C-alpha positions as CSV (number, residue, x, y, z in Angstrom):
1,M,-11.7,-30.7,39.2
2,Q,-12.9,-27.4,37.3
3,L,-10.2,-25.4,35.5
4,K,-10.8,-21.9,35.7
5,K,-11.2,-20.2,32.5
6,G,-8.5,-17.5,33.4
7,T,-5.8,-19.6,34.1
8,I,-6.5,-21.5,30.6
9,G,-6.5,-18.3,28.6
10,M,-3.2,-17.1,30.2
11,S,-1.6,-20.5,29.2
12,L,-3.0,-20.2,25.8
13,V,-1.5,-16.5,25.4
14,A,1.7,-17.7,26.9
15,T,2.1,-20.9,24.3
16,L,1.3,-19.0,21.2
17,A,3.6,-16.1,22.4
18,L,6.4,-19.0,22.8
19,L,5.5,-20.4,19.5
20,F,5.2,-17.1,17.6
21,G,8.3,-15.6,19.6
22,G,10.5,-18.2,18.6
23,W,9.3,-18.3,15.1
24,F,10.2,-14.5,14.7
25,L,13.6,-14.8,16.5
26,Y,14.3,-17.5,14.2
27,Q,13.7,-15.5,11.4
28,K,15.8,-12.6,12.7
29,I,18.7,-14.6,13.9
30,E,18.9,-17.1,10.7
31,I,17.7,-15.5,8.0
32,E,17.9,-11.6,8.5
33,E,20.8,-11.3,10.7
34,P,23.2,-12.9,8.1
35,I,21.5,-11.0,5.0
36,R,22.3,-7.7,6.9
37,T,25.8,-9.0,7.6
38,E,26.5,-10.1,3.6
39,I,25.1,-6.8,2.8
40,G,27.2,-4.7,5.1
41,Q,30.3,-6.1,3.3
42,L,29.1,-5.0,0.2
43,Q,31.7,-2.4,-1.4
44,S,29.6,-1.1,-4.3
45,A,26.0,-1.0,-2.4
46,S,24.3,0.2,0.9
47,L,21.1,-1.6,2.2
48,A,18.1,1.0,2.2
49,H,15.5,-1.4,3.1
50,L,15.0,-5.4,4.2
51,D,12.1,-7.3,4.6
52,V,11.9,-10.5,5.7
53,G,8.1,-12.2,5.4
54,K,6.8,-15.4,5.5
55,D,6.8,-16.5,1.7
56,R,9.5,-13.4,0.5
57,I,12.5,-11.5,1.4
58,E,12.4,-8.0,-0.2
59,I,15.8,-6.2,-0.3
60,D,16.4,-2.7,-1.9
61,L,20.0,-1.3,-2.1
62,K,21.6,1.6,-2.8
63,V,24.3,1.3,-5.3
64,T,27.3,3.5,-4.5
65,K,30.0,1.9,-7.1
66,P,27.8,0.6,-10.6
67,E,31.1,-0.9,-12.0
68,A,31.7,-3.4,-9.2
69,F,27.9,-3.7,-8.4
70,P,26.8,-6.6,-11.1
71,Q,29.8,-9.4,-9.2
72,E,28.1,-8.5,-5.8
73,Y,24.7,-8.7,-7.0
74,R,25.4,-12.1,-8.2
75,E,27.1,-13.0,-4.9
76,L,24.6,-11.6,-2.9
77,L,21.8,-13.3,-5.0
78,E,23.5,-16.8,-4.6
79,M,23.7,-16.3,-0.6
80,T,20.5,-15.2,-0.1
81,S,19.0,-17.9,-2.2
82,K,20.7,-20.4,0.1
83,L,19.3,-19.0,3.0
84,S,15.8,-17.9,2.1
85,E,14.8,-21.5,2.7
86,G,12.3,-21.8,-0.4
87,K,11.2,-18.4,-0.4
88,Q,11.3,-15.8,-3.1
89,V,14.1,-13.3,-3.0
90,V,13.5,-10.0,-4.7
91,I,16.4,-7.5,-4.8
92,S,15.8,-4.1,-5.8
93,V,17.6,-1.2,-6.3
94,D,16.7,2.3,-4.6
95,N,18.9,4.4,-7.2
96,Q,15.7,5.8,-9.2
97,S,15.7,9.7,-10.2
98,A,12.5,10.8,-12.0
99,D,14.4,13.0,-14.6
100,L,17.3,10.0,-15.3
101,K,13.9,7.6,-14.9
102,N,12.7,9.7,-17.8
103,I,15.4,9.4,-20.4
104,W,15.3,5.4,-19.8
105,T,11.7,5.2,-20.3
106,N,12.1,7.5,-23.3
107,G,14.7,5.4,-25.0
108,Q,13.3,1.8,-23.6
109,F,12.2,1.2,-27.1
110,V,15.5,1.1,-28.8
111,F,17.1,-0.8,-25.9
112,T,14.3,-3.5,-26.1
113,E,14.5,-3.8,-29.6
114,A,18.4,-4.5,-29.3
115,M,17.7,-7.2,-26.4
116,E,14.8,-8.9,-28.0
117,L,17.1,-9.1,-31.4
118,H,20.4,-10.1,-29.3
119,Q,22.2,-7.4,-30.6
120,Y,23.7,-6.6,-27.3
121,S,27.0,-4.6,-28.6
122,R,24.2,-1.6,-29.6
123,I,23.7,-1.3,-26.0
124,P,26.7,0.3,-24.7
125,Q,26.4,2.6,-27.8
126,L,22.7,3.6,-27.0
127,V,23.8,4.3,-23.6
128,G,26.9,6.5,-24.7
129,Q,24.3,8.5,-26.9
130,W,22.1,8.9,-24.0
131,K,24.9,10.6,-22.0
132,K,26.0,12.8,-25.2
133,E,22.2,13.9,-25.7
134,H,21.3,14.8,-21.9
135,Q,24.7,15.6,-21.2
136,L,25.1,13.5,-18.4
137,D,28.0,12.7,-16.0
138,A,28.1,9.1,-16.3
139,A,26.2,6.6,-18.5
140,S,27.3,2.6,-18.4
141,A,25.9,-0.4,-19.6
142,L,27.2,-3.6,-18.3
143,M,26.2,-7.2,-19.0
144,D,26.7,-10.8,-17.4
145,D,25.0,-14.0,-18.1
146,N,21.5,-13.2,-16.4
147,N,21.3,-9.3,-16.6
148,I,22.1,-5.9,-18.1
149,Y,22.9,-3.3,-15.5
150,V,22.3,0.1,-17.1
151,Y,23.8,3.1,-14.9
152,L,22.9,6.9,-15.6
153,K,24.3,9.6,-13.6
154,K,23.9,13.6,-13.9
155,G,24.8,15.9,-10.8
156,T,23.8,14.2,-7.6
157,E,21.1,12.4,-9.1
158,D,21.3,8.6,-10.6
159,F,19.4,6.2,-11.9
160,Y,20.3,2.0,-12.0
161,T,18.4,-0.8,-13.1
162,I,18.6,-4.2,-13.9
163,V,17.1,-5.7,-16.4
164,P,16.9,-9.2,-17.0
165,R,18.1,-11.3,-20.1
166,T,16.2,-14.3,-21.6
167,M,18.0,-17.3,-22.9
168,E,15.8,-19.7,-24.3
169,D,15.9,-17.8,-27.8
170,E,19.8,-17.4,-27.5
171,V,21.0,-19.6,-30.3
172,T,18.5,-19.3,-32.4
173,A,17.5,-15.8,-32.8
174,R,18.9,-13.6,-35.9
175,G,18.7,-10.1,-36.1
């Protein structure tokens, strides 16, 4: 019995479509939709972009309530890490006004120095100084065990950044 090349080709295409279609549906239903649902429930941010790849999940958020964001960020990171099945989870923030980013960049030396010396109490003073010098509407720095959250706002433009803290030298550093 001789099989026709067309039948074999169609069978192969159908099998591949079923296989990859199933994988795509699994990604969509079991990973992407729960993440979208969780982000939809956030009070402090909205989803700007979500990309679920083979090895990585990228989430871009627009922060709307900076004072409430750190708590929800931690919860979102924990939930997405559970769903990710070993994929790297990257959550970034889209609040990136160019003018306010320049303020951040210009003040980063003193900010980094305060972090490296573990003099975290200097950071709110520094951010308050930026607020006065640049006549900002709002400027704040919040901290938790893992990150420092910096927010700057002037008019309709805003800037938000999450700066990871390093814990390995926390006890031995002297400043």
